[in-house]
C-alpha positions in Angstrom: -4.2 -67.9 110.9 -7.5 -67.8 109.1 -10.1 -65.2 110.1 -13.0 -66.8 108.3 -13.7 -70.4 109.0 -16.0 -70.8 106.1 -18.5 -69.1 103.8 -20.6 -66.4 105.4 -23.8 -67.4 107.1 -26.9 -65.7 108.1 -30.0 -64.3 106.4 -28.1 -62.1 104.0 -25.4 -64.5 103.0 -25.0 -65.3 99.3 -27.3 -68.1 98.2 -29.8 -67.5 101.0 -33.2 -65.8 100.8 -33.4 -62.6 102.7 -36.3 -62.3 105.2 -39.4 -60.6 103.8 -39.6 -58.3 106.8 -36.7 -56.0 107.2 -35.4 -56.1 110.8 -35.9 -52.8 112.6 -34.2 -51.4 115.7 -35.8 -52.4 119.0 -38.8 -50.2 119.6 -39.2 -49.1 116.0 -42.4 -50.2 114.3 -42.3 -50.6 110.6 -44.7 -48.5 108.6 -47.8 -50.3 107.2 -47.5 -51.4 103.6 -49.4 -49.5 100.9 -51.7 -46.5 100.9 -54.7 -48.5 102.0 -53.1 -50.0 105.1 -55.2 -50.0 108.3 -54.9 -46.7 110.1 -53.8 -44.7 107.0 -55.2 -41.3 106.2 -58.2 -41.6 103.8 -57.5 -38.2 102.2 -54.6 -36.0 101.0 -51.8 -35.3 103.3 -52.6 -31.6 103.2 -55.5 -29.5 102.1 -55.4 -26.7 99.6 -55.7 -24.2 102.5 -52.7 -25.9 104.2 -50.7 -25.6 101.0 -51.5 -21.9 100.6 -50.6 -21.4 104.3 -47.2 -23.1 103.7 -46.6 -21.0 100.6 -47.5 -17.8 102.6 -45.0 -18.9 105.3 -42.3 -19.2 102.7 -43.2 -15.8 101.3 -43.7 -13.8 104.6 -41.1 -15.5 106.8 -38.6 -17.8 105.3 -37.6 -15.7 102.2 -37.3 -12.4 104.1 -35.4 -13.9 107.1 -33.1 -15.9 104.8 -32.3 -12.7 102.8 -31.9 -10.7 106.1 -29.4 -13.2 107.7 -27.6 -14.4 104.5 -24.9 -11.8 104.9 -24.5 -12.0 108.7 -21.1 -13.6 108.5 -19.8 -11.5 105.5 -18.2 -8.7 107.5 -16.5 -11.1 110.0 -15.3 -13.4 107.2 -13.9 -10.4 105.2 -12.1 -9.1 108.3 -10.6 -12.5 108.9 -9.6 -12.8 105.3 -7.8 -9.5 105.4 -6.1 -10.5 108.7 -4.7 -13.6 106.9 -3.6 -11.8 103.7 -0.8 -13.6 102.1 -1.6 -16.9 103.7 -3.5 -19.8 102.2 -6.2 -19.3 104.9 -7.2 -16.0 103.2 -7.8 -17.8 99.9 -9.7 -20.5 101.7 -11.9 -18.0 103.5 -12.6 -16.3 100.2 -13.7 -19.6 98.7 -15.9 -20.4 101.7 -17.6 -17.0 101.4 -18.2 -17.5 97.7 -19.6 -21.0 98.3 -21.9 -19.6 101.0 -23.2 -16.9 98.6 -23.9 -19.6 96.0 -25.7 -21.7 98.6 -27.9 -18.8 99.6 -28.7 -18.1 96.0 -29.6 -21.8 95.5 -31.7 -21.8 98.7 -33.6 -18.7 97.7 -34.3 -20.2 94.3 -35.5 -23.4 95.9 -37.8 -21.6 98.3 -39.3 -19.6 95.4 -39.8 -22.9 93.5 -41.4 -24.6 96.5 -43.7 -21.6 97.1 -44.8 -21.7 93.4 -45.3 -25.5 93.5 -47.4 -25.3 96.6 -49.7 -22.6 95.1 -50.0 -24.5 91.9 -50.8 -27.8 93.6 -53.4 -26.1 95.8 -55.1 -24.6 92.7 -54.8 -27.9 90.8 -56.6 -29.9 93.4 -59.4 -27.3 93.7 -59.9 -27.1 89.9 -59.7 -30.9 89.5 -62.4 -31.3 92.2 -64.6 -28.6 90.6 -64.1 -30.0 87.1 -64.9 -33.6 88.1 -67.9 -32.3 90.1 -69.2 -30.5 87.1 -68.7 -33.5 84.8 -70.5 -35.8 87.2 -73.3 -33.4 87.7 -73.9 -33.1 83.9 -74.1 -36.9 83.7 -76.4 -37.3 86.7 -80.1 -38.1 86.1 -80.9 -36.3 89.4 -79.8 -33.0 87.9 -82.1 -33.3 85.0 -85.3 -33.6 87.1 
């Protein structure tokens, strides 16, 4: 008995041209194409003030709370590990605890990096705007009057 009665058919079959519009699930509207599509935002996704606010949230909330709760499971995990001493479960719990500690370290590093990047981006946009404004002002005939 043959399951396939011939070559595959349909819009994605070999040798056919796929449709230019990707089919979406019912009720899902595809995003407009390109940055200049109708209804798109005419400016940056976030302002320098919003970037600074996000960096401050990382510094004042996310980093301290992550540090505070990073070790919440350590005591319970260590007690369970001791309870399973001599079993493979004890070694597995040790490995889980070590992996968790590495993940927390990685997360803290990533939060610090994101905070720094947000602050740098905020400053870069501001200094670029100021620099371009100064360059254009020096070239303007109106400023020489």
